[in-house]
C-alpha positions as CSV (number, residue, x, y, z in Angstrom):
1,M,114.0,104.0,118.1
2,I,111.8,101.4,119.8
3,L,108.4,102.1,121.3
4,S,106.5,100.0,123.8
5,F,102.7,99.8,124.1
6,A,100.4,97.5,126.0
7,D,98.2,95.5,123.7
8,D,95.2,95.9,126.0
9,A,95.6,99.7,126.3
10,P,92.3,101.7,125.7
11,L,91.7,102.4,122.1
12,A,92.0,106.2,122.2
13,A,93.4,108.8,119.8
14,D,95.2,110.7,122.6
15,L,97.3,107.6,123.2
16,R,98.7,107.5,119.7
17,P,102.3,108.6,119.2
18,D,102.9,112.1,117.8
19,W,104.4,110.8,114.6
20,R,105.3,114.3,113.4
21,A,107.2,115.1,116.6
22,L,109.0,111.8,116.3
23,L,109.7,111.8,112.5
24,G,109.3,115.4,111.3
25,A,108.0,115.9,107.8
26,R,108.6,112.2,107.0
27,A,105.5,111.5,109.1
28,G,103.5,112.6,106.0
29,E,104.8,109.5,104.2
30,L,104.4,107.0,107.0
31,E,104.4,103.3,106.1
32,L,103.8,100.2,108.2
33,E,105.3,96.8,108.1
34,I,103.4,94.1,110.1
35,G,105.7,91.2,111.1
36,S,109.2,92.5,110.3
37,G,110.9,89.2,111.3
38,H,114.7,89.5,111.0
39,G,114.3,93.0,109.6
40,G,115.8,92.7,106.2
41,Y,113.1,94.7,104.5
42,A,112.9,97.4,107.2
43,L,116.6,98.1,107.2
44,A,116.8,98.2,103.4
45,F,113.8,100.5,103.3
46,A,115.3,102.9,105.8
47,R,118.5,103.0,103.8
48,A,116.8,103.4,100.4
49,H,114.2,105.9,101.4
50,P,115.5,108.4,103.9
51,Q,112.8,110.9,103.0
52,R,110.1,108.4,104.1
53,A,109.4,106.7,107.4
54,L,108.6,103.1,108.3
55,V,107.0,101.6,111.5
56,A,108.0,98.0,111.8
57,V,105.8,96.0,114.2
58,E,107.2,92.6,115.3
59,Q,105.7,90.4,118.0
60,R,108.8,88.4,118.9
61,R,110.8,90.5,121.4
62,K,114.2,89.3,120.4
63,F,113.7,90.0,116.7
64,A,112.3,93.5,117.5
65,A,115.2,94.3,119.9
66,D,117.8,93.0,117.3
67,L,116.2,95.1,114.6
68,E,116.2,98.2,116.7
69,A,119.8,97.8,117.7
70,R,120.9,97.4,114.0
71,A,118.8,100.4,112.9
72,R,120.3,102.5,115.7
73,A,123.9,101.4,114.8
74,R,123.3,102.4,111.2
75,G,121.7,105.7,112.1
76,H,118.3,105.0,110.6
77,D,116.2,107.6,112.3
78,N,113.4,107.1,109.9
79,L,112.7,103.6,111.2
80,V,110.6,103.0,114.3
81,V,110.4,99.4,115.8
82,I,107.5,98.3,118.0
83,C,107.3,95.0,119.8
84,A,103.6,94.1,119.7
85,D,100.9,92.2,118.0
86,G,100.2,94.3,114.9
87,R,96.6,93.1,114.6
88,L,95.8,94.4,118.1
89,L,97.9,97.6,118.1
90,A,97.6,99.0,114.6
91,P,94.3,100.9,115.3
92,R,95.8,102.4,118.5
93,L,98.9,103.6,116.6
94,F,97.5,105.2,113.5
95,A,94.6,107.4,112.6
96,A,92.2,106.3,109.9
97,G,93.5,107.2,106.4
98,S,97.0,108.2,107.7
99,L,99.2,105.5,106.1
100,A,100.8,105.7,102.7
101,A,101.5,102.0,102.5
102,V,101.2,98.8,104.5
103,H,103.6,95.9,104.0
104,V,102.6,92.3,104.9
105,H,105.3,89.9,103.9
106,F,105.1,86.1,104.3
107,P,102.6,85.9,107.2
108,D,102.1,82.6,109.0
109,P,99.7,80.5,106.9
110,W,98.4,78.6,109.9
111,W,97.9,75.4,107.9
112,K,95.4,73.6,110.0
113,R,91.8,74.5,109.2
114,R,90.9,75.0,112.9
115,H,93.7,77.6,113.0
116,H,92.6,79.6,109.9
117,H,91.0,82.2,112.2
118,R,94.5,83.2,113.3
119,R,95.6,84.2,109.8
120,L,96.5,87.8,109.6
121,V,94.4,88.6,106.5
122,D,90.9,87.8,107.7
123,D,87.8,89.8,107.2
124,G,88.4,92.1,110.2
125,M,92.0,92.8,109.4
126,S,91.3,93.4,105.8
127,Q,88.8,96.1,106.7
128,L,91.2,97.6,109.2
129,L,94.0,97.8,106.7
130,F,91.7,99.4,104.2
131,G,90.7,102.0,106.8
132,L,94.2,102.9,107.8
133,L,95.4,103.6,104.3
134,R,94.9,107.0,102.8
135,P,93.2,107.2,99.4
136,G,95.7,105.9,96.9
137,G,97.6,104.0,99.6
138,L,99.3,100.7,98.8
139,L,98.8,97.3,100.4
140,D,101.9,95.2,99.6
141,F,101.1,91.6,100.4
142,R,103.6,88.7,99.6
143,T,103.4,85.0,100.4
144,D,105.1,81.8,99.4
145,V,101.7,79.9,99.8
146,E,99.6,80.2,96.7
147,A,96.4,79.0,98.5
148,Y,96.8,81.9,101.0
149,A,97.2,84.4,98.2
150,A,94.2,82.9,96.3
151,E,92.1,83.3,99.5
152,A,93.4,86.8,100.4
153,A,92.8,88.4,97.0
154,P,89.0,88.2,96.9
155,R,88.7,88.9,100.6
156,L,90.7,92.2,100.2
157,E,89.0,93.2,97.0
158,A,85.6,92.6,98.7
159,V,86.3,95.3,101.3
160,G,87.1,97.8,98.6
161,F,90.7,97.4,97.5
162,A,91.5,97.9,93.8
163,N,93.7,95.3,92.2
164,G,95.7,96.9,89.4
165,A,96.5,93.5,88.0
166,G,92.8,92.6,87.6
167,A,90.4,91.0,90.0
168,G,91.9,87.9,91.7
169,R,95.2,88.3,89.8
170,Y,98.7,88.4,91.2
171,A,101.1,91.2,90.6
172,E,104.5,91.0,88.9
173,R,107.5,91.9,90.9
174,P,108.1,95.6,90.3
175,E,111.5,96.9,89.3
176,G,113.5,97.9,92.3
177,E,111.2,96.2,94.9
178,I,113.0,95.6,98.2
179,P,113.0,91.9,99.2
180,S,112.6,90.7,102.7
181,T,115.2,88.5,104.4
182,R,113.1,85.4,103.5
183,E,112.4,86.5,100.0
184,K,116.1,86.9,99.1
185,R,116.4,83.1,99.4
186,Y,113.5,82.6,97.1
187,L,114.9,84.9,94.5
188,A,118.2,83.0,94.6
189,T,116.5,79.6,94.3
190,G,113.7,80.5,92.0
191,Q,111.0,79.6,94.4
192,P,107.7,81.4,93.4
193,V,106.3,84.3,95.4
194,W,102.7,85.4,95.0
195,R,102.2,89.1,95.2
196,L,99.2,91.3,95.7
197,R,99.6,95.0,95.1
198,L,96.3,96.6,96.0
199,R,95.3,100.2,96.5
200,R,92.6,102.0,98.4
201,P,90.7,103.9,95.7
202,G,90.6,107.6,95.7
């Protein structure tokens, strides 16, 4: 299914979707992907984990529409696609402490210094992600830019995330981890990917 929301809608709890009505018991294991791109991760997740639910937020309308059409054709009723800016919409979609996991895969690094404020993992977004996750919830961050990972790790740890690999350290790729469309190319060519697997303590 695909849902539409205005990015400038009032931030009010009564505007949030009724996830349990939409997804049934799977709403208790709700996960979020910010920036689903071509949808490789979202579709593979929906297939591999029918007992869980994923909300995939993608800002590019064509990508979101294509993903929704593919999910519908495959019968993935545990996948919700939303076309929006995840940075703006996430607090309007989810109550604090309601997410089991958040996935941020290969966000735009915004190379120029004057554009660094546009990076997804800034201080404000780090705090927001921490607040949306339930105690024990996972933040799954992946990038092909080591400098971005090196900057993100201490920022995320500073807001309270626990790094199981050790402070400032990157995670190994866990067995059975689902790759995104982009990551499949890197796995085939051996290009490095830097991972942070952080949890909200509790």
